[in-house]
Structures are given as C-alpha cells and as structure tokens.
Steps between C-alpha positions, in 0.01 A plus 500: 500500500806309361855615529625638171843392399696673215756286333776679305727274284600538139443125437132458412523123585593594858223755542256246354615226730482732797166622406360131499666423833395820682137486367471135625591630834239771513697798393409748225782554258637781284772434246781732351755377274723795517643718771328816368173328467536362855568842653195647310281208597601531868420868505160466320378184666657511852558130548553368865816317403748516215701190371788634305784350284839669512650419159287693241605674187338859520505573874661236733355400819702743707359789298145375521528434877622852556235657275207296661640571847468868421125494507391193695591302805345174358735201568726417213617135475795438263479176301832452316737251366787693661624317816767722609503639866637849386202522240247408771651763740502760229138458403389486857682827555333640198156446659383140434348316789585136408695288260454156356718312248339355181389233470297500829226252607171661462409424864811686618410801274136505643639481856730792435207709344283414795773615731526825319135559481451439874711806556250716301188320625401399153513126584244554773237623260572213254458233778200677641336513157581128422622300811535173290801645324737440798319325779820456694525871555133545627467627863436209748135469611413536858 
C-alpha cells in the first residue's frame, strides 16, 4: 500500500511536476488546483499527507489548512515561495506540520515527506511492500 499525497496548488505546472517527482518515489498522488477542491478532495479521499501552497486566489493556504485540520490529523507540509519567519510561524500555528520554501530539491522534499509519514506509520507499509524504494531505511539484518 503506497502513501497517498494530496498536492494543493493553484498552478497546474507545480502540481504536475510534484506528481511526477512523487510517483517516481513510490507515492500515490492526488491533485487539487484550488483551495476548495483541495478541502473537498482531502475530505473524500483521506490522503496520508497534504502538500499545500499558501498563495491561492479562492481560499488561501491558511484557510485550507484550518479547514483540513478540522477533520483530519494527516500531516500538512507547506510548500511556498514565501520565505518570511513570521509567515512560517503563522501557518505552523494554524495547524501545518512542516514548511519548505520553493524551489526545493526533490530529495529534500521526499525526505520531509518520509519524516512526516514515519509519524503516521504510512512509510513502514510502503517500505514493507517494496523495500527497494528506500534501501537505506530497511532494518538491519541480524
């Protein structure tokens, strides 16, 4: 069973790129290109992790984060071009679990997702189902 990631960003080029990167790393991907669609998809599909942009026209990331946090404890990773400590503090206080600034190297993004999924146990299932995905995280043999 793969970990399902919901990416919410109003820029289809970003969600398409994230989809390619995440699928190449063994994740299942859901895409939403608006805040309202993202909240609806999160409610209907119950992803294990949400990647969320802050600057969106209909519902901004703070509104989406609060709405999603109202019905799930799935980790929320903010992926934003905003690099301001007060913004980071504000969204973490609103319920986000992690924050990365765009552009971010894909290996760093995947490492943060792995960190977040370890908390929920989703990563353990993914590695158990396909140990070749991350051989460096396999248990040591005795």
